[in-house]
Residue frames relative to the residue before (quaternion, step in Angstrom):
aa qw qx qy qz dx dy dz
X 1.0000 0.0000 0.0000 0.0000 0.00 0.00 0.00
X 0.6439 0.5601 -0.3402 0.3949 3.57 0.93 -0.84
X 0.6394 0.5106 -0.3200 0.4776 3.50 1.18 -0.93
X 0.6151 0.5415 -0.3417 0.4601 3.64 1.01 -0.84
X 0.6686 0.4729 -0.3282 0.4708 3.70 0.82 -0.72
X 0.6373 0.5176 -0.3224 0.4711 3.60 1.04 -0.72
X 0.6724 0.4601 -0.3188 0.4843 3.60 0.82 -0.79
X 0.6539 0.5059 -0.3384 0.4494 3.60 0.99 -0.68
X 0.6262 0.5303 -0.3195 0.4739 3.48 1.17 -0.63
X 0.6554 0.5069 -0.3088 0.4671 3.64 1.04 -0.79
X 0.6110 0.5308 -0.3462 0.4744 3.53 1.17 -0.86
X 0.6690 0.5018 -0.3178 0.4468 3.59 0.78 -0.97
X 0.6082 0.5662 -0.3472 0.4347 3.61 0.86 -0.74
X 0.6932 0.4996 -0.2370 0.4622 3.42 0.93 -1.21
X 0.6639 0.4908 -0.3023 0.4764 3.48 0.96 -0.88
X 0.6570 0.4960 -0.3415 0.4537 3.69 0.87 -0.73
X 0.6266 0.4972 -0.3481 0.4888 3.68 0.93 -0.67
X 0.6632 0.4824 -0.3217 0.4734 3.58 0.95 -0.81
X 0.6141 0.5374 -0.3617 0.4508 3.65 0.98 -0.64
X 0.6974 0.4908 -0.2593 0.4533 3.41 0.76 -1.06
X 0.6046 0.5580 -0.3310 0.4620 3.61 1.06 -0.79
X 0.6820 0.4662 -0.2919 0.4821 3.51 0.86 -1.00
X 0.6539 0.5511 -0.3039 0.4200 3.60 0.97 -0.86
X 0.7684 0.4007 -0.1824 0.4645 3.51 0.75 -1.06
X 0.6095 0.4635 -0.3809 0.5182 3.58 1.26 -0.15
X 0.6825 0.4654 -0.3223 0.4623 3.58 1.03 -0.33
X 0.7820 0.2234 -0.0983 0.5735 3.59 1.17 -0.73
X 0.0308 -0.8969 0.4356 -0.0697 3.50 0.45 1.32
X 0.6853 0.5455 -0.3017 0.3765 3.69 0.99 -0.62
X 0.1087 -0.7740 0.6214 0.0549 3.43 -1.21 0.81
X 0.2089 0.8111 -0.5145 0.1836 3.57 -0.58 1.05
X 0.7678 0.3632 -0.2440 0.4680 3.60 -1.19 0.24
X 0.8148 -0.2486 0.1834 0.4905 3.59 -1.22 -0.45
X 0.5797 0.6287 -0.3389 0.3921 3.48 1.26 -0.70
X 0.7607 0.3096 -0.1502 0.5503 3.52 1.22 -0.70
X 0.4876 0.7465 -0.3519 0.2850 3.52 1.25 0.21
X 0.5765 -0.5605 0.4686 0.3658 3.63 -1.19 0.38
X 0.5791 0.5531 -0.3912 0.4535 3.62 1.14 -0.56
X 0.6290 0.5126 -0.3421 0.4739 3.68 0.93 -0.78
X 0.6504 0.5364 -0.3151 0.4360 3.46 0.84 -0.97
X 0.6580 0.4817 -0.2991 0.4955 3.64 0.98 -0.79
X 0.6385 0.5368 -0.3259 0.4449 3.51 1.10 -0.70
X 0.5831 0.5665 -0.3244 0.4836 3.60 1.15 -0.81
X 0.7581 0.4237 -0.2195 0.4445 3.55 0.65 -1.16
X 0.2183 -0.8266 0.4963 0.1507 3.62 1.19 -0.47
X 0.8205 -0.2971 0.1944 0.4480 3.46 -1.04 -0.71
X 0.5369 0.6980 -0.3372 0.3330 3.54 1.41 -0.18
X 0.7965 0.2028 -0.0858 0.5631 3.53 1.18 -0.31
X 0.2657 -0.7210 0.6175 0.1685 3.60 -0.77 1.17
X 0.4545 -0.7391 0.4346 0.2414 3.58 -0.74 1.16
X 0.5566 0.5827 -0.4240 0.4134 3.53 1.06 -0.43
X 0.5755 0.5840 -0.3985 0.4111 3.77 1.15 -0.51
X 0.6476 0.5194 -0.3664 0.4203 3.69 1.09 -0.39
X 0.5279 0.6502 -0.4479 0.3130 3.63 1.04 -0.29
X 0.8312 0.1569 -0.1295 0.5174 3.58 -0.69 1.04
X 0.5194 0.6528 -0.4287 0.3469 3.65 1.23 -0.05
X 0.3453 -0.6441 0.6388 0.2407 3.46 -1.56 0.44
X 0.0498 -0.8276 0.5535 -0.0790 3.51 -0.71 1.26
X 0.2277 -0.7240 0.6146 0.2151 3.46 -1.36 0.22
X 0.1775 -0.7613 0.6143 0.1071 3.59 -1.18 0.51
X 0.1640 -0.8147 0.5554 0.0312 3.58 -0.37 1.15
X 0.7839 0.1337 -0.1533 0.5866 3.64 -0.51 1.30
X 0.1096 0.8477 -0.5136 0.0751 3.63 0.80 1.02
X 0.2790 -0.7894 0.5246 0.1544 3.66 1.07 -0.10
X 0.8131 -0.1824 0.2032 0.5141 3.57 -0.78 -1.16
X 0.6408 -0.5365 0.3663 0.4091 3.67 1.11 0.20
X 0.3716 0.7360 -0.5131 0.2385 3.70 1.04 0.07
X 0.7271 0.4397 -0.2508 0.4638 3.62 0.64 -1.10
X 0.5717 0.6146 -0.3494 0.4162 3.49 1.15 -0.83
X 0.6755 0.4815 -0.2456 0.5016 3.56 0.94 -1.18
X 0.6199 0.5542 -0.3535 0.4285 3.56 0.85 -0.71
X 0.6827 0.5155 -0.2578 0.4492 3.48 0.98 -1.11
X 0.6075 0.5332 -0.3134 0.4985 3.57 1.09 -0.89
X 0.6762 0.4885 -0.3136 0.4537 3.60 0.82 -1.04
X 0.6444 0.5277 -0.3160 0.4544 3.62 1.12 -0.60
X 0.5797 -0.6311 0.3280 0.3976 3.64 1.34 -0.07
X 0.3133 0.7298 -0.5429 0.2730 3.63 1.05 0.46
X 0.4440 -0.7099 0.4746 0.2713 3.51 -1.10 0.58
X 0.8027 -0.0088 0.0694 0.5923 3.57 1.00 -0.78
X 0.0859 -0.7942 0.5996 0.0483 3.54 -1.13 0.85
X 0.3222 -0.6713 0.6445 0.1737 3.49 -1.24 0.88
X 0.0014 0.8185 -0.5743 -0.0161 3.72 -0.20 0.99
X 0.1406 -0.7928 0.5930 -0.0091 3.45 -0.73 1.34
X 0.1225 0.7762 -0.6049 0.1288 3.58 -0.87 1.07
X 0.2945 -0.8092 0.4836 0.1568 3.72 -0.57 1.05
X 0.7096 0.5557 -0.2518 0.3526 3.44 1.13 -0.90
X 0.6919 -0.4470 0.3471 0.4483 3.58 -1.29 -0.17
X 0.5418 0.6172 -0.3994 0.4075 3.55 1.31 -0.05
X 0.3875 0.7301 -0.4727 0.3057 3.53 1.39 0.06
X 0.6216 0.5368 -0.3288 0.4663 3.67 1.07 -0.53
X 0.6242 0.5089 -0.3418 0.4843 3.52 1.12 -0.80
X 0.6297 0.5514 -0.3491 0.4213 3.55 0.94 -0.99
X 0.7060 0.4611 -0.3077 0.4408 3.57 0.69 -0.85
X 0.6397 0.5225 -0.3364 0.4524 3.56 1.00 -0.79
X 0.7172 0.4899 -0.2750 0.4124 3.54 0.90 -0.92
X 0.7357 0.3564 -0.1876 0.5445 3.50 1.35 -0.42
X 0.2974 0.8065 -0.4724 0.1946 3.43 1.12 0.40
X 0.6496 0.5176 -0.3237 0.4530 3.50 1.21 -0.62
X 0.7688 0.2943 -0.2032 0.5302 3.63 1.15 -0.18
X 0.2597 0.8280 -0.4623 0.1823 3.51 1.43 0.33
X 0.5962 0.5999 -0.3587 0.3950 3.59 1.16 -0.46
X 0.7244 0.4008 -0.2323 0.5105 3.54 1.31 -0.27
X 0.6365 0.4877 -0.2810 0.5274 3.53 1.40 0.22
X 0.2027 -0.7005 0.6777 0.0940 3.42 -1.43 0.88
X 0.1950 -0.8096 0.5452 0.0966 3.62 -0.37 1.19
X 0.0574 -0.7672 0.6381 0.0303 3.45 -1.20 0.89
X 0.1805 -0.7990 0.5649 0.0990 3.59 -0.49 1.16
X 0.5055 0.6333 -0.4140 0.4148 3.41 0.31 1.39
X 0.6448 -0.5056 0.3673 0.4400 3.60 -1.22 -0.07
X 0.7230 -0.4091 0.3095 0.4627 3.55 -1.35 0.18
X 0.6956 0.4790 -0.3138 0.4338 3.67 0.70 -0.83
X 0.5784 0.5925 -0.3579 0.4316 3.64 1.24 0.12
X 0.4094 0.7061 -0.4633 0.3451 3.49 1.32 -0.01
X 0.4647 -0.7313 0.3832 0.3201 3.57 -0.45 1.03
X 0.4337 -0.6824 0.5291 0.2576 3.51 -0.95 0.95
X 0.8049 0.3216 -0.2012 0.4563 3.58 -1.15 0.45
X 0.4068 0.7580 -0.4320 0.2707 3.55 1.30 0.25
X 0.3215 -0.8050 0.4437 0.2273 3.56 1.36 -0.10
X 0.2090 0.8063 -0.5141 0.2045 3.52 0.99 0.90
X 0.4630 -0.6803 0.5064 0.2577 3.47 -1.22 0.71
X 0.7766 0.0670 -0.0117 0.6263 3.54 1.27 -0.57
X 0.0361 -0.7065 0.6939 0.1347 3.54 -1.44 0.39
X 0.1128 -0.7744 0.6170 0.0825 3.52 -0.89 0.83
X 0.0351 0.7221 -0.6906 -0.0181 3.51 -1.39 0.53
X 0.0016 -0.8322 0.5493 -0.0754 3.44 -0.15 1.30
X 0.8619 0.0772 -0.0438 0.4992 3.63 -0.69 1.08
X 0.6109 0.5982 -0.2978 0.4245 3.56 1.44 0.44
X 0.7053 0.5348 -0.2769 0.3739 3.47 0.82 -0.94
X 0.6379 0.5099 -0.3311 0.4727 3.54 1.19 -0.52
X 0.6354 0.4594 -0.3573 0.5075 3.64 1.23 0.06
X 0.5929 0.5770 -0.3647 0.4272 3.61 1.17 0.07
X 0.4559 -0.6934 0.4523 0.3269 3.68 -0.58 1.08
X 0.7892 0.0391 -0.0027 0.6130 3.76 0.86 -0.88
X 0.1541 -0.8576 0.4881 0.0507 3.60 -0.06 1.35
X 0.4782 0.7121 -0.4305 0.2810 3.52 1.35 -0.40
X 0.6448 0.4669 -0.3747 0.4752 3.82 0.71 -0.70
X 0.6140 0.5537 -0.3617 0.4308 3.69 0.97 -0.53
X 0.6948 0.4688 -0.2542 0.4826 3.48 0.98 -1.01
X 0.6198 0.5166 -0.3416 0.4819 3.57 1.12 -0.65
X 0.6068 0.5363 -0.3251 0.4883 3.66 1.05 -0.76
X 0.6307 0.5363 -0.3129 0.4655 3.64 0.98 -0.86
X 0.6423 0.5477 -0.2847 0.4542 3.48 0.99 -0.98
X 0.7195 0.4507 -0.2312 0.4751 3.49 0.89 -1.09
X 0.6297 0.5382 -0.3276 0.4544 3.68 1.12 -0.32
X 0.6028 0.5867 -0.3156 0.4391 3.61 1.32 -0.53
X 0.4469 -0.5913 0.5812 0.3362 3.49 -1.33 0.24
X 0.6004 -0.4866 0.4450 0.4523 3.52 -1.13 0.25
X 0.7611 0.3149 -0.2313 0.5177 3.60 -0.80 0.93
X 0.5726 0.6074 -0.4047 0.3734 3.53 1.30 -0.31
X 0.3036 -0.7734 0.5255 0.1829 3.72 -1.24 0.12
X 0.2690 -0.7351 0.6043 0.1485 3.40 -1.27 0.57
X 0.1109 -0.7883 0.6044 0.0327 3.54 -0.81 0.92
X 0.0300 -0.7970 0.6024 -0.0325 3.64 -0.73 1.03
X 0.1752 -0.7599 0.6155 0.1140 3.52 -1.30 0.55
X 0.0363 -0.8480 0.5265 -0.0478 3.66 -0.52 1.00
X 0.5080 -0.5620 0.5313 0.3792 3.53 -1.23 0.41
X 0.2904 -0.7777 0.5422 0.1303 3.56 -1.10 0.92
X 0.4471 -0.6785 0.5208 0.2618 3.41 -1.14 0.55
X 0.6681 0.4531 -0.2801 0.5196 3.54 0.98 -0.84
X 0.7832 0.2973 -0.2517 0.4846 3.54 -0.87 0.96
X 0.7019 0.4501 -0.2257 0.5038 3.49 1.37 -0.29
X 0.3359 0.7952 -0.4714 0.1805 3.59 1.37 -0.03
X 0.7020 0.4739 -0.2883 0.4466 3.66 0.75 -0.94
X 0.6475 0.5358 -0.2916 0.4567 3.50 1.13 -0.88
X 0.6785 0.5059 -0.3001 0.4400 3.53 0.96 -0.90
X 0.5682 0.5903 -0.3796 0.4297 3.57 1.17 -0.52
X 0.6890 0.4859 -0.2425 0.4799 3.51 1.27 -0.62
X 0.7611 0.4479 -0.1835 0.4317 3.42 0.82 -1.28
X 0.6133 0.5988 -0.3325 0.3933 3.59 0.94 -0.74
X 0.6806 0.4435 -0.2821 0.5104 3.56 0.89 -0.75
X 0.6480 0.5083 -0.3219 0.4670 3.53 1.06 -0.93
X 0.6508 0.5041 -0.3602 0.4388 3.65 0.90 -0.66
X 0.5370 0.5869 -0.4291 0.4278 3.65 1.07 -0.40
X 0.6965 0.4242 -0.2554 0.5193 3.64 1.03 -0.62
X 0.7491 0.4619 -0.2756 0.3867 3.63 0.50 -1.14
X 0.6481 0.5256 -0.3569 0.4199 3.61 1.01 -0.53
X 0.6591 0.4676 -0.2942 0.5103 3.58 1.32 -0.16
X 0.5843 0.6388 -0.3688 0.3382 3.60 1.24 -0.16
X 0.4886 -0.6139 0.4819 0.3900 3.65 -1.09 0.35
X 0.7077 -0.5106 0.2769 0.4022 3.54 -1.13 0.63
X 0.6814 0.4832 -0.3577 0.4176 3.73 0.65 -0.75
X 0.6341 0.5202 -0.3146 0.4778 3.59 0.97 -0.67
X 0.6607 0.4973 -0.2935 0.4796 3.57 0.97 -0.84
X 0.6527 0.4983 -0.3331 0.4634 3.54 1.03 -0.81
X 0.6387 0.5322 -0.3280 0.4486 3.63 1.05 -0.81
X 0.6413 0.5128 -0.3091 0.4797 3.58 0.95 -0.77
X 0.6396 0.4932 -0.3197 0.4955 3.68 0.99 -0.88
X 0.6819 0.4694 -0.3553 0.4341 3.63 0.75 -0.76
X 0.6292 0.5079 -0.3530 0.4707 3.62 1.04 -0.63
X 0.6540 0.4845 -0.3380 0.4725 3.63 0.85 -0.80
X 0.5773 0.6000 -0.3534 0.4264 3.67 1.18 -0.51
X 0.6229 0.5310 -0.2979 0.4911 3.50 1.20 -0.75
X 0.6554 0.5001 -0.2998 0.4800 3.56 1.05 -0.85
X 0.6305 0.5327 -0.3083 0.4729 3.54 1.10 -0.96
X 0.6404 0.5221 -0.3568 0.4358 3.69 0.92 -0.70
X 0.6893 0.4376 -0.3175 0.4823 3.58 1.02 -0.55
X 0.6380 0.5508 -0.3354 0.4209 3.64 1.09 -0.68
X 0.6412 0.5825 -0.3270 0.3777 3.59 0.91 -0.77
X 0.6546 0.4811 -0.3242 0.4847 3.63 0.95 -0.70
X 0.6063 0.5503 -0.3375 0.4645 3.60 1.18 -0.81
X 0.6369 0.5361 -0.3308 0.4443 3.66 1.03 -0.66
X 0.6029 0.5710 -0.3776 0.4098 3.59 1.11 -0.40
X 0.7630 0.3760 -0.1518 0.5034 3.52 1.29 -0.66
X 0.7970 0.2144 -0.1195 0.5519 3.52 1.13 -0.45
X 0.5057 -0.6902 0.4314 0.2860 3.57 -1.08 0.80
X 0.1024 0.8289 -0.5391 0.1085 3.60 0.60 1.25
X 0.6951 -0.4285 0.3490 0.4599 3.59 -1.30 0.27
X 0.8518 0.1301 -0.1285 0.4909 3.61 -1.34 0.76
X 0.1998 0.8472 -0.4785 0.1156 3.60 1.17 0.50
X 0.6564 0.5109 -0.2915 0.4723 3.62 1.07 -0.97
X 0.6414 0.5241 -0.3318 0.4515 3.56 0.94 -0.93
X 0.6789 0.5430 -0.2801 0.4072 3.50 0.85 -1.15
X 0.7657 0.3782 -0.2140 0.4742 3.48 0.79 -1.04
X 0.7922 0.3573 -0.2016 0.4518 3.70 0.77 -0.80
X 0.7398 0.3463 -0.2053 0.5391 3.73 1.21 -0.20
X 0.8149 0.2735 -0.1933 0.4730 3.68 0.06 -1.31
X 0.6229 0.5953 -0.3419 0.3751 3.47 1.20 -0.61
X 0.6387 0.5097 -0.2637 0.5126 3.44 1.52 -0.32
X 0.5443 0.6143 -0.3913 0.4163 3.49 1.23 -0.03
X 0.5424 -0.5864 0.4805 0.3620 3.59 -1.23 0.40
X 0.7112 -0.4252 0.3504 0.4367 3.61 -1.22 0.13
X 0.7299 0.4373 -0.2744 0.4480 3.50 0.70 -1.07
X 0.6414 0.5030 -0.3334 0.4737 3.63 1.08 -0.59
X 0.5852 0.5136 -0.3708 0.5061 3.66 1.03 -0.42
X 0.6094 0.5138 -0.3625 0.4830 3.61 0.91 -0.63
X 0.7102 0.4900 -0.2864 0.4166 3.49 0.78 -1.01
X 0.5846 0.5550 -0.3574 0.4716 3.58 1.20 -0.59
X 0.6725 0.5051 -0.2936 0.4543 3.54 0.94 -0.91
X 0.6148 0.5635 -0.2936 0.4673 3.43 1.09 -0.95
X 0.6642 0.5305 -0.2772 0.4479 3.51 0.95 -1.14
X 0.6340 0.5499 -0.3057 0.4497 3.60 1.07 -0.75
X 0.7626 0.4423 -0.1377 0.4515 3.49 0.97 -1.12
X 0.6769 0.5760 -0.2635 0.3750 3.58 1.11 -0.67
X 0.7604 0.4591 -0.2774 0.3660 3.72 0.50 -1.11
X 0.5636 -0.6115 0.4158 0.3682 3.67 -1.00 0.49
X 0.7828 0.2340 -0.1439 0.5583 3.58 1.08 -0.67
X 0.1627 0.7560 -0.6278 0.0881 3.48 -1.04 0.84
X 0.0408 -0.8260 0.5617 -0.0230 3.63 -0.14 1.23
X 0.2059 -0.7536 0.6112 0.1267 3.47 -1.21 0.66
X 0.2457 -0.8400 0.4793 0.0652 3.43 -0.50 1.29
X 0.4295 -0.6788 0.5385 0.2547 3.44 -1.09 0.89
X 0.6766 -0.4509 0.3341 0.4767 3.68 -1.06 0.07
X 0.6825 0.4989 -0.2885 0.4494 3.58 0.83 -1.12
X 0.6848 0.4838 -0.3088 0.4490 3.64 1.00 -0.80
X 0.5954 0.5708 -0.3364 0.4545 3.49 1.19 -0.64
X 0.6901 0.4749 -0.2673 0.4762 3.47 0.97 -1.03
X 0.6514 0.5347 -0.3103 0.4399 3.54 0.99 -0.77
X 0.5853 0.5900 -0.3874 0.3991 3.59 1.01 -0.70
X 0.7149 0.3723 -0.2605 0.5314 3.62 0.98 -0.53
X 0.6514 0.5820 -0.3193 0.3674 3.57 0.85 -0.90
X 0.6739 0.5133 -0.2708 0.4572 3.46 1.10 -1.08
X 0.7355 0.4428 -0.2441 0.4510 3.54 1.03 -0.36
X 0.6980 -0.5366 0.2007 0.4296 3.48 1.43 0.50
X 0.4750 0.6792 -0.4225 0.3669 3.48 1.33 0.04
X 0.1099 -0.7928 0.5967 0.0573 3.61 -1.08 0.68
X 0.7891 0.2578 -0.2754 0.4849 3.52 -1.35 0.27
X 0.1394 0.8199 -0.5304 0.1645 3.49 0.87 1.22
X 0.0796 -0.8078 0.5840 -0.0015 3.40 -0.98 1.01
X 0.1124 -0.8191 0.5553 0.0895 3.69 -0.80 0.70
X 0.1937 -0.7489 0.6296 0.0725 3.46 -1.34 0.67
X 0.2567 -0.7796 0.5505 0.1524 3.63 -0.55 1.07
X 0.1753 -0.8559 0.4738 0.1104 3.57 0.44 1.27
X 0.8415 -0.0753 0.0192 0.5347 3.64 -0.73 1.12
X 0.6130 -0.6060 0.3538 0.3631 3.59 1.05 0.42
X 0.7335 0.4286 -0.2646 0.4564 3.59 1.15 0.31
X 0.7889 0.2129 -0.1270 0.5623 3.55 1.23 -0.26
X 0.3909 -0.7146 0.5252 0.2463 3.54 -1.29 0.24
X 0.0630 -0.7175 0.6851 0.1089 3.55 -1.05 0.71
X 0.0837 -0.8047 0.5871 -0.0280 3.59 -0.78 1.13
X 0.0193 -0.7632 0.6459 0.0095 3.54 -1.06 0.87
X 0.0093 0.8073 -0.5893 0.0306 3.46 -1.12 0.86
X 0.3489 -0.7689 0.5068 0.1739 3.56 -1.04 0.52
X 0.4353 -0.6570 0.5590 0.2575 3.47 -1.20 0.80
X 0.4607 -0.6958 0.4384 0.3338 3.68 -0.51 0.87
X 0.5615 -0.6472 0.4059 0.3180 3.61 -0.93 0.97
X 0.6816 0.4505 -0.3136 0.4839 3.57 1.12 -0.58
X 0.6139 0.5978 -0.3580 0.3710 3.63 1.08 -0.27
X 0.3020 -0.7675 0.5433 0.1570 3.54 -0.75 1.12
X 0.5823 -0.5456 0.4397 0.4122 3.57 -1.23 0.36
X 0.6185 0.5496 -0.4264 0.3656 3.45 -1.31 0.54
X 0.7645 -0.3646 0.2561 0.4658 3.54 -1.19 -0.10
X 0.2757 -0.7201 0.6059 0.1957 3.52 -1.42 0.24
């Protein structure tokens, strides 16, 4: 049974990489609030003073089309190690060609971020909840940091999403098996529903009100579609409780862990590599 679970995990990992490779080679553009420094600040919340990023050396695990890489550089970081395993790697390099002199590209999985890189920060935003077993990735982030360096991750939250999950989890049982044209059609249809739901949230205390009015309501139509598609496409999508989100960093050696319940629906988590901890295994 253990081998069966391992093979299932490997298969899901490969499927997820393939899903995102197809998604990000099909939908390549980043613009508006969706690609803005303001959104990056919203994701980090009160856990990170953005002046701390000026001149920093950072890693970005799961760089996709380069959206977060560009945000980090706009925030003033000096250099980024950008890690992307999928076929979207070519999109990543094309979208960041104008700032390539500040980027070290790694065409590999999250655990391939180089150990001993003495990074000030490692970021993984919207990625770890799509990885079947994220622990090796978090360990690799730990080993890439300098002593005293920090990792910041953003995860789907279970708390605050209860009503949403009653709808989306059964739907994902279908949509993760659909061919791309059908998935895109469903996503466009749900985008119409979303367009009606967002204004209602401005006047009534509906589920996900803060996220609807303060985040996705500021996206363009095409980026709202992409958010819906992103929810329904990948093979793995895990929603973390507060304790699970904290344990994800804590179990790999991070200390001084702080959490921010972003808009009441997701978790931003930051943790520090102890100053006395050397890079490498524990």
